[in-house]
TORNUVO-347722 format. One record per residue (C-alpha): residue in three letters; x, y, z. Coordinates in steps of 0.001 Angstrom, whole numbers, always signed. Example, Ala and Ser with C-alpha at 12.3 -4.5 7.8 and 13.67 -1.06 7.14 Angstrom:
BEGIN
{resn->ALA	xx->+12300	yy->-4500	zz->+7800}
{resn->SER	xx->+13670	yy->-1060	zz->+7140}
//
This chain:
BEGIN
{resn->MET	xx->-2988	yy->+8080	zz->+21682}
{resn->LEU	xx->-3448	yy->+4864	zz->+19610}
{resn->LYS	xx->-5712	yy->+7177	zz->+17333}
{resn->ILE	xx->-2947	yy->+9379	zz->+16603}
{resn->VAL	xx->-336	yy->+5978	zz->+16258}
{resn->ALA	xx->-2650	yy->+4659	zz->+13778}
{resn->LEU	xx->-2905	yy->+7693	zz->+11469}
{resn->ILE	xx->+557	yy->+7555	zz->+11288}
{resn->ILE	xx->+636	yy->+4213	zz->+10165}
{resn->LEU	xx->-1398	yy->+5126	zz->+7607}
{resn->VAL	xx->-152	yy->+8537	zz->+6304}
{resn->ILE	xx->+3467	yy->+7240	zz->+5788}
{resn->PRO	xx->+1972	yy->+4750	zz->+3417}
{resn->GLY	xx->-484	yy->+7094	zz->+1651}
{resn->ILE	xx->+2661	yy->+9852	zz->+970}
{resn->ILE	xx->+4951	yy->+6873	zz->-601}
{resn->ALA	xx->+1709	yy->+5983	zz->-2549}
{resn->GLY	xx->+1724	yy->+9818	zz->-3635}
{resn->ILE	xx->+5277	yy->+9930	zz->-4073}
{resn->GLY	xx->+4781	yy->+6941	zz->-6280}
{resn->ILE	xx->+2488	yy->+8286	zz->-8591}
{resn->LYS	xx->+4187	yy->+11796	zz->-9176}
{resn->LEU	xx->+7298	yy->+9633	zz->-9679}
{resn->MET	xx->+5193	yy->+7945	zz->-12609}
{resn->ARG	xx->+4039	yy->+11105	zz->-14026}
{resn->ASP	xx->+7125	yy->+12702	zz->-14236}
{resn->SER	xx->+8676	yy->+10189	zz->-16207}
{resn->ILE	xx->+5347	yy->+9864	zz->-18421}
{resn->PHE	xx->+6167	yy->+13758	zz->-19150}
{resn->GLY	xx->+9753	yy->+12994	zz->-19498}
{resn->ILE	xx->+10987	yy->+14817	zz->-16246}
{resn->VAL	xx->+13837	yy->+13079	zz->-14453}
{resn->ILE	xx->+13921	yy->+13292	zz->-10941}
{resn->ASP	xx->+17869	yy->+13500	zz->-9939}
{resn->PRO	xx->+18310	yy->+10301	zz->-8117}
{resn->PHE	xx->+17261	yy->+8468	zz->-11463}
{resn->THR	xx->+18932	yy->+7914	zz->-14758}
{resn->TYR	xx->+16649	yy->+7009	zz->-16508}
{resn->THR	xx->+12890	yy->+7516	zz->-17210}
{resn->ALA	xx->+12032	yy->+4019	zz->-17513}
{resn->LEU	xx->+13730	yy->+3526	zz->-13798}
{resn->GLN	xx->+11889	yy->+6583	zz->-12396}
{resn->PHE	xx->+8715	yy->+4894	zz->-13240}
{resn->PHE	xx->+9173	yy->+1378	zz->-12150}
{resn->ALA	xx->+10135	yy->+2628	zz->-8970}
{resn->GLY	xx->+7151	yy->+4856	zz->-8732}
{resn->LEU	xx->+5207	yy->+2161	zz->-9956}
{resn->ILE	xx->+6529	yy->-169	zz->-7030}
{resn->MET	xx->+5796	yy->+2411	zz->-4363}
{resn->THR	xx->+2372	yy->+2607	zz->-5098}
{resn->ALA	xx->+2112	yy->-650	zz->-5425}
{resn->LEU	xx->+3394	yy->-1116	zz->-1849}
{resn->GLY	xx->+2045	yy->+1708	zz->-478}
{resn->ILE	xx->-1953	yy->+1030	zz->-1698}
{resn->TRP	xx->-1118	yy->-2667	zz->-591}
{resn->PHE	xx->-224	yy->-1837	zz->+2954}
{resn->ILE	xx->-3190	yy->+603	zz->+3224}
{resn->GLY	xx->-5588	yy->-2451	zz->+2179}
{resn->GLY	xx->-4059	yy->-5164	zz->+4295}
{resn->TYR	xx->-4575	yy->-2658	zz->+7140}
{resn->LEU	xx->-7759	yy->-1535	zz->+6633}
{resn->LEU	xx->-8610	yy->-5603	zz->+5893}
{resn->TYR	xx->-6831	yy->-6450	zz->+9212}
{resn->ARG	xx->-8869	yy->-3998	zz->+10971}
{resn->GLU	xx->-12276	yy->-5045	zz->+9278}
{resn->ARG	xx->-11514	yy->-8461	zz->+9870}
{resn->LYS	xx->-10569	yy->-7721	zz->+14026}
{resn->ASN	xx->-14039	yy->-5662	zz->+14433}
{resn->LYS	xx->-15579	yy->-8370	zz->+12199}
{resn->ARG	xx->-17084	yy->-6427	zz->+9765}
{resn->ALA	xx->-15603	yy->-7658	zz->+7068}
{resn->GLN	xx->-17498	yy->-9635	zz->+4240}
{resn->GLU	xx->-17374	yy->-13583	zz->+4969}
{resn->ARG	xx->-15067	yy->-13948	zz->+1650}
{resn->PHE	xx->-12706	yy->-11753	zz->+3695}
{resn->MET	xx->-13109	yy->-13635	zz->+6859}
{resn->LYS	xx->-10638	yy->-16244	zz->+7218}
{resn->GLN	xx->-11419	yy->-19882	zz->+7676}
{resn->ALA	xx->-10935	yy->-21727	zz->+10569}
{resn->LYS	xx->-9061	yy->-24695	zz->+9870}
{resn->LYS	xx->-10305	yy->-28374	zz->+10816}
{resn->SER	xx->-8533	yy->-30513	zz->+13410}
{resn->GLY	xx->-9053	yy->-33357	zz->+11694}
{resn->GLU	xx->-7059	yy->-32257	zz->+8201}
{resn->ASP	xx->-3730	yy->-31068	zz->+7720}
//
């Protein structure tokens, strides 16, 4: 059950990123989708959707790798020293 939930958590941002790529492609070819009035607005909405989708998937994977101690040292969180602020 937990694997299905994890898969759904990753599929939804992937779909959002895919829709963002489609919006950017359509705006480059001059196809305006119904809720947008300008191709530039459509392109930036697609860019934001793509960036957020990729950011969420990347952050989720980095979290899982850190949790399982499989990430490289430069991506592991540094432990705070007790004497420093």
